[in-house]
N, C-alpha and C positions, 0 to 999 in steps of 0.2 A: 504494500500500500504506500509506504514512504517513497519507494522508487517511482511509482507511477504518478504520485502527487507532485513529484519534483519536475515533471514535464510541464512546460508552460501552456500546453493545450488540453490539460486533463484535470477533471475534478474527480474526487474519490468519495465513495460511500462506504462507511464502516459497519459491517454486520447488520444490515437493515432488518433482518428477520428475528433479531435477538428478542425483542419484546414479544413478538407473536409466539415465539418458541416458549418463552417463560409462561405466557398466558395459557398456552395449550397444555404444557406439561405440569405446571404448578411447582416446578423445581425451585429449591432455595439456592439462589446464586448470589455471589457478592454484589452489592448495590442493586438488588432486585427491584426495589421500589423506584429507584432513580431510573433504571432502564425502562421500566414500564411507563414512566411519565415522559420519557424522552422520545419515544417512537410510536408509530401506529402499532396497535396490537392485533389487527386483523390482516391476514395474509393478502387479501385482495387490495387493501389500501397500500401495502408495501409494493406489490407488483405494479400498481398504477403509477406510483412514484418512480419506480425504476424505469418504466417505459415512457415516462413523460419527457418532453424536450429538456435539455440540460443547458447550463450556462457556459459550457465549453464544448469543443468538437468531440472530445473523448470523455467517456465516463468509465471509471474503473470501480467495480463493486467487489469488495472483499466479503466473501460468504463463508460461513462455517456450515458445512454440508448438513450437519445434524439439526441446524436451525430450520432447514427447508423441508416442509412436510411433503413427503412423497405420496401421500394418500390423496392429495388434491390434484386438480387439473394442472399439468405441467406444460400445457401448450405455450405459455408465455416464454418459456426458455428459448423457443425458436427465433425470437426477435433479437436475441443477444448472442455474442460470441463467448465461449467458455474455455477455461483452462483448469485442469484438475491437478492440484498440487498434493502429493502424497509424502508421507514421512514415516520412518520406522515406528511401529506402534509403541515400542518401549520408550522411545524419546517423546512421543506425544503424551503418553500417560504421565511420564515424569514431569513434563511441563505443566500438564493440567493440574496435578495434585499439589503443585506449589501454591495454587490460588484457591483450590476447593478440595476438601478432604475426600468427599465421595466421588467415586469414579466407576462407571460400568461401561461395557462395550458400546452401548448406544450413545455415550457421552462424547466420544472422540471423533466421530465422523467417518471412519474408514468403512464401516459396514454400509453406510448411506452412500458413500462415494461409489462403491462397487455397484449398487443398484442404479445410481444416477447415470453412470456411463452407459448403461444399456438403453437409455432414452435420449442421450445426447447424440449429435451427429457423429458419424464414424470417424471424421477427421479431428475430433476434439483431442488436443494434446494432453497427455498425462506426463507430468514431470515430477521426478523424485527430488525432494529437497536436497539430498546429499549430492546428486549429480549437479543440480543447479549451483550449489555453493562452490563446487569445484571450478565452475566456468560461468559466473553470472552474466558477464558481458556477452558471451556466445549465446546463451539461452535467450537473453533479452533481445539481442539482434534477430534471432530466429523468430521470436514471437512478434516483434514489430513487423518483420517481413510477412509473416502469416496474416497479420491484421492490416496489411497495406499501410503501415505507418512508418515514418522515418525514425530510426533509432537516434537517441541523443545520449551523450556521455553523462548528462545530468541525471540519468536514471541510476547511475552507479554510486553517487555521493549526495548526501543531503545534510542539512543542519540538524544537530541534536535538539531534543526538546519535545514538548507536547504540542499538538496541533488542535485547532478549533474543530477539525474534521474527526478527531478521535471520539469514540463513544464515551459516554459517561462512566463506563466500566474501566477506563484506562488506568486509573490509580491501582486497580487490583490485578491487572493482567499485563500492562505494557511497560514495566520498568526497563527491561532490556531494549525494547523498541525505542523508548525515549532517550536512552543513552547512545543509541547507534548513530553512526554517520555514514554507514555503508554496509555492505554484506560482509559478515565475518567469514574468514576462510574456513573451509570444511575441516572438522576434526571429529574423529570417531568418538562416540560417547558410550559409556557402559553404565547406564542408569542404575542406581541402587533402589530397587523397588521392594515393597512389601510383598508377601506371598499373594495377597489378594490382587494387588496391582499388576504383578507379573502375570497372573491368570487372565486379567482383563486384556493385557497386551497380547498374550498368546491366542486369546479368542478372536482377536482382530487380525492376526498374522495371515491367515489364509486369504482374506480380502486384500491385504497389502501385497502379498506375493502375486495374486492374480493381476492386480493393477500394475505392479512393477513389471510384470511380463509384457505389458503393452506400452511401457513408458517410452518417451522420446529420448533417443540417444543420438547426440551429435557426432558426426564423423570427424 
């Protein structure tokens, strides 16, 4: 999101279905009341806003896949271009439980990603975060070409700090994002997970492996 927002032609939207997700699930998340007050709580209202004319030529919408209800009509997806970003489930779980104690397979999005790619266009790229961090410039150039946009070096570096575009949940989830000024070099992580959290990660691993098998690999 930081990368795309640093383009002069782009506006970003941060997790627009978060309030609708909390409304539907009733889950206790950090800053739940603030999230509910900050966004539309009905999916149809979120979709209408995403498809409305924007203030810039490009709109980048950061979505958490588990926020998007797959039991609703997904026809609206056809009006947008999509990129699916995957990450090793153990790393996702480790990141998640730093901000919220409870974690179950449906909380981290990989199961939903596997179902979602079945309804997205066949050319929708799937990118593994580990591959991306090894060559962010290469992947961003590829994506810009795929989207018929000019790549700009501004996508690789940005000022640290919070943004007005960040969701009200930023204080609970975005500490590393706010410190960042670019993409960190890839480093292999060995998360120290509880037995329960390891089980959650392993429950999601088949979905991750299936998605990884169709990931974009740059030559």
